[in-house]
MOPAC internal coordinates of N, CA, C and O (Angstrom, degrees):
PM7 1SCF
backbone

  N    0.0000 0     0.00 0     0.00 0    0    0    0
  C    1.4761 1     0.00 0     0.00 0    1    0    0
  C    1.5090 1   108.22 1     0.00 0    2    1    0
  O    1.2310 1   120.66 1   -47.32 1    3    2    1
  N    1.2591 1   116.34 1   132.68 1    3    2    1
  C    1.5631 1   118.40 1  -178.83 1    5    3    2
  C    1.5624 1   107.72 1   -86.28 1    6    5    3
  O    1.2310 1   124.38 1   -25.47 1    7    6    5
  N    1.2667 1   109.20 1   154.53 1    7    6    5
  C    1.5051 1   120.75 1  -172.83 1    9    7    6
  C    1.5017 1   107.09 1   -91.71 1   10    9    7
  O    1.2310 1   119.79 1   -35.45 1   11   10    9
  N    1.2722 1   118.00 1   144.55 1   11   10    9
  C    1.4975 1   123.45 1   173.44 1   13   11   10
  C    1.5993 1   104.92 1   -93.13 1   14   13   11
  O    1.2310 1   121.91 1   -68.03 1   15   14   13
  N    1.3382 1   113.95 1   111.97 1   15   14   13
  C    1.3945 1   116.95 1   177.13 1   17   15   14
  C    1.5251 1   114.48 1  -111.30 1   18   17   15
  O    1.2310 1   122.14 1   -13.54 1   19   18   17
  N    1.3085 1   113.51 1   166.46 1   19   18   17
  C    1.4719 1   122.35 1   178.30 1   21   19   18
  C    1.5473 1   111.96 1   -53.49 1   22   21   19
  O    1.2310 1   120.67 1   136.80 1   23   22   21
  N    1.2414 1   116.32 1   -43.20 1   23   22   21
  C    1.4883 1   121.19 1  -176.92 1   25   23   22
  C    1.5273 1   108.40 1   -72.32 1   26   25   23
  O    1.2310 1   118.11 1   145.17 1   27   26   25
  N    1.3561 1   121.20 1   -34.83 1   27   26   25
  C    1.4453 1   119.01 1   176.03 1   29   27   26
  C    1.5413 1   112.29 1   -67.34 1   30   29   27
  O    1.2310 1   120.76 1   143.03 1   31   30   29
  N    1.3398 1   116.15 1   -36.97 1   31   30   29
  C    1.4401 1   120.92 1   174.49 1   33   31   30
  C    1.5254 1   110.88 1   -61.00 1   34   33   31
  O    1.2310 1   120.30 1   130.35 1   35   34   33
  N    1.3410 1   117.03 1   -49.65 1   35   34   33
  C    1.4176 1   123.15 1  -179.55 1   37   35   34
  C    1.4594 1   112.04 1   -57.99 1   38   37   35
  O    1.2310 1   120.27 1   133.72 1   39   38   37
  N    1.3295 1   117.09 1   -46.28 1   39   38   37
  C    1.4937 1   123.31 1   178.52 1   41   39   38
  C    1.5397 1   110.85 1   -59.88 1   42   41   39
  O    1.2310 1   120.44 1   137.30 1   43   42   41
  N    1.2473 1   116.76 1   -42.70 1   43   42   41
  C    1.5152 1   126.81 1   178.92 1   45   43   42
  C    1.5592 1   104.53 1   -60.30 1   46   45   43
  O    1.2310 1   119.33 1   130.44 1   47   46   45
  N    1.3108 1   118.88 1   -49.56 1   47   46   45
  C    1.4323 1   119.58 1  -174.64 1   49   47   46
  C    1.4051 1   114.21 1   -68.78 1   50   49   47
  O    1.2310 1   118.73 1   142.81 1   51   50   49
  N    1.3280 1   120.02 1   -37.19 1   51   50   49
  C    1.4879 1   127.29 1   174.27 1   53   51   50
  C    1.5320 1   106.99 1   -57.86 1   54   53   51
  O    1.2310 1   120.26 1   126.73 1   55   54   53
  N    1.3356 1   117.11 1   -53.27 1   55   54   53
  C    1.4504 1   117.97 1  -174.82 1   57   55   54
  C    1.5166 1   110.66 1   -64.88 1   58   57   55
  O    1.2310 1   119.58 1   142.80 1   59   58   57
  N    1.3168 1   118.41 1   -37.20 1   59   58   57
  C    1.4440 1   121.81 1   179.89 1   61   59   58
  C    1.5111 1   110.27 1   -61.88 1   62   61   59
  O    1.2310 1   119.36 1   132.66 1   63   62   61
  N    1.3544 1   118.83 1   -47.34 1   63   62   61
  C    1.4909 1   121.70 1  -179.44 1   65   63   62
  C    1.5309 1   111.60 1   -68.40 1   66   65   63
  O    1.2310 1   120.87 1   149.75 1   67   66   65
  N    1.4023 1   115.94 1   -30.25 1   67   66   65
  C    1.4704 1   117.43 1   178.77 1   69   67   66
  C    1.5548 1   107.15 1   -69.12 1   70   69   67
  O    1.2310 1   120.90 1   143.54 1   71   70   69
  N    1.3778 1   115.88 1   -36.46 1   71   70   69
  C    1.4678 1   112.69 1   178.50 1   73   71   70
  C    1.5353 1   115.48 1   -68.88 1   74   73   71
  O    1.2310 1   122.30 1   160.47 1   75   74   73
  N    1.3653 1   113.21 1   -19.53 1   75   74   73
  C    1.4592 1   120.52 1   176.25 1   77   75   74
  C    1.4935 1   112.25 1   -84.09 1   78   77   75
  O    1.2310 1   119.72 1   179.13 1   79   78   77
  N    1.2967 1   118.15 1    -0.87 1   79   78   77
  C    1.4580 1   122.65 1   175.98 1   81   79   78
  C    1.5253 1   116.35 1   104.80 1   82   81   79
  O    1.2310 1   120.65 1   178.73 1   83   82   81
  N    1.3191 1   116.36 1    -1.27 1   83   82   81
  C    1.5042 1   122.42 1  -179.78 1   85   83   82
  C    1.5310 1   108.01 1   -79.80 1   86   85   83
  O    1.2310 1   121.29 1   -22.67 1   87   86   85
  N    1.3338 1   115.14 1   157.33 1   87   86   85
  C    1.4677 1   120.82 1   178.48 1   89   87   86
  C    1.5582 1   105.10 1  -109.88 1   90   89   87
  O    1.2310 1   121.37 1   -31.55 1   91   90   89
  N    1.2651 1   114.98 1   148.45 1   91   90   89
  C    1.4700 1   123.03 1   178.36 1   93   91   90
  C    1.4933 1   105.85 1   -96.23 1   94   93   91
  O    1.2310 1   121.67 1   -48.20 1   95   94   93
  N    1.3853 1   114.41 1   131.80 1   95   94   93
  C    1.4648 1   118.11 1   173.81 1   97   95   94
  C    1.5578 1   106.34 1  -131.98 1   98   97   95
  O    1.2310 1   123.14 1   -54.88 1   99   98   97
  N    1.2978 1   111.59 1   125.12 1   99   98   97
  C    1.4521 1   118.01 1   178.92 1  101   99   98
  C    1.6013 1   109.42 1   -64.27 1  102  101   99
  O    1.2310 1   119.35 1   -57.68 1  103  102  101
  N    1.3100 1   118.84 1   122.32 1  103  102  101
  C    1.4968 1   122.51 1  -172.70 1  105  103  102
  C    1.5311 1   113.58 1   -46.91 1  106  105  103
  O    1.2310 1   119.02 1   130.91 1  107  106  105
  N    1.3845 1   119.47 1   -49.09 1  107  106  105
  C    1.4755 1   118.32 1  -178.08 1  109  107  106
  C    1.5552 1   112.11 1   -61.87 1  110  109  107
  O    1.2310 1   119.98 1   162.34 1  111  110  109
  N    1.3271 1   117.65 1   -17.66 1  111  110  109
  C    1.4245 1   117.17 1  -178.75 1  113  111  110
  C    1.5770 1   112.24 1   -82.59 1  114  113  111
  O    1.2310 1   121.21 1   172.42 1  115  114  113
  N    1.3353 1   115.29 1    -7.58 1  115  114  113
  C    1.5384 1   120.09 1   175.09 1  117  115  114
  C    1.5075 1   106.68 1   -93.33 1  118  117  115
  O    1.2310 1   120.81 1   -56.54 1  119  118  117
  N    1.3835 1   116.06 1   123.46 1  119  118  117
  C    1.3573 1   119.97 1   173.30 1  121  119  118
  C    1.5142 1   112.95 1  -113.28 1  122  121  119
  O    1.2310 1   118.59 1   -26.42 1  123  122  121
  N    1.3098 1   120.29 1   153.58 1  123  122  121
  C    1.4566 1   122.29 1  -177.41 1  125  123  122
  C    1.5172 1   111.17 1   -70.81 1  126  125  123
  O    1.2310 1   120.14 1   155.41 1  127  126  125
  N    1.3202 1   117.34 1   -24.59 1  127  126  125
  C    1.5012 1   121.66 1   179.71 1  129  127  126
  C    1.5171 1   111.79 1   -96.44 1  130  129  127
  O    1.2310 1   119.96 1  -169.76 1  131  130  129
  N    1.2880 1   117.68 1    10.24 1  131  130  129
  C    1.4621 1   122.02 1   176.72 1  133  131  130
  C    1.6156 1   109.50 1   -64.47 1  134  133  131
  O    1.2310 1   121.00 1   -61.45 1  135  134  133
  N    1.2530 1   115.69 1   118.55 1  135  134  133
  C    1.4972 1   119.51 1  -179.20 1  137  135  134
  C    1.6105 1   110.15 1   -60.48 1  138  137  135
  O    1.2310 1   122.17 1   151.50 1  139  138  137
  N    1.2914 1   113.44 1   -28.50 1  139  138  137
  C    1.4608 1   114.42 1  -174.61 1  141  139  138
  C    1.6448 1   113.20 1   -98.79 1  142  141  139
  O    1.2310 1   122.77 1  -172.62 1  143  142  141
  N    1.3614 1   112.30 1     7.38 1  143  142  141
  C    1.4520 1   118.51 1  -175.14 1  145  143  142
  C    1.5142 1   109.14 1   -58.51 1  146  145  143
  O    1.2310 1   120.99 1   129.49 1  147  146  145
  N    1.3326 1   115.72 1   -50.51 1  147  146  145
  C    1.5956 1   115.59 1  -175.43 1  149  147  146
  C    1.4641 1   107.37 1   -62.82 1  150  149  147
  O    1.2310 1   119.63 1   134.63 1  151  150  149
  N    1.3011 1   118.31 1   -45.37 1  151  150  149
  C    1.5512 1   119.83 1  -178.71 1  153  151  150
  C    1.5457 1   109.93 1   -61.17 1  154  153  151
  O    1.2310 1   121.06 1   133.01 1  155  154  153
  N    1.2704 1   115.59 1   -46.99 1  155  154  153
  C    1.4904 1   117.05 1   178.49 1  157  155  154
  C    1.4963 1   114.81 1   -61.84 1  158  157  155
  O    1.2310 1   119.61 1   144.61 1  159  158  157
  N    1.2877 1   118.35 1   -35.39 1  159  158  157
  C    1.4408 1   122.16 1  -173.08 1  161  159  158
  C    1.5365 1   112.85 1   -95.45 1  162  161  159
  O    1.2310 1   118.79 1   169.74 1  163  162  161
  N    1.2830 1   119.91 1   -10.26 1  163  162  161
  C    1.4281 1   123.59 1  -179.85 1  165  163  162
  C    1.5155 1   116.81 1  -121.47 1  166  165  163
  O    1.2310 1   121.11 1  -160.21 1  167  166  165
  N    1.3835 1   115.48 1    19.79 1  167  166  165
  C    1.3721 1   116.92 1  -177.21 1  169  167  166
  C    1.5318 1   113.55 1   -83.96 1  170  169  167
  O    1.2310 1   120.88 1  -150.42 1  171  170  169
  N    1.2555 1   115.92 1    29.58 1  171  170  169
  C    1.5014 1   122.60 1  -179.93 1  173  171  170
  C    1.4893 1   115.10 1    91.40 1  174  173  171
  O    1.2310 1   121.96 1  -177.95 1  175  174  173
  N    1.2767 1   113.85 1     2.05 1  175  174  173
  C    1.5126 1   117.92 1  -177.40 1  177  175  174
  C    1.5414 1   108.96 1  -104.86 1  178  177  175
  O    1.2310 1   120.74 1   129.45 1  179  178  177
  N    1.3853 1   116.19 1   -50.55 1  179  178  177
  C    1.4614 1   118.76 1  -177.65 1  181  179  178
  C    1.5016 1   108.57 1  -137.12 1  182  181  179
  O    1.2310 1   118.97 1   -42.24 1  183  182  181
  N    1.3091 1   119.56 1   137.76 1  183  182  181
  C    1.4452 1   120.69 1   177.32 1  185  183  182
  C    1.5436 1   105.51 1  -122.60 1  186  185  183
  O    1.2310 1   122.38 1   -48.56 1  187  186  185
  N    1.3006 1   113.04 1   131.44 1  187  186  185
  C    1.5007 1   119.70 1  -179.82 1  189  187  186
  C    1.5586 1   104.61 1  -106.03 1  190  189  187
  O    1.2310 1   120.68 1   -50.21 1  191  190  189
  N    1.2902 1   116.31 1   129.79 1  191  190  189
  C    1.4859 1   119.91 1   178.89 1  193  191  190
  C    1.4945 1   111.47 1  -113.97 1  194  193  191
  O    1.2310 1   120.10 1   180.00 1  195  194  193

């Protein structure tokens, strides 16, 4: 019997949201001084408050 791990759940959630039209961005690749940050995060997909 295979074990249910945190990484398996995370991978499942990422794939599920990608199928719903969201894009996956690896967190360390997002910087606070990124000029495209606001555009990338507020393009109707994700809003950061």
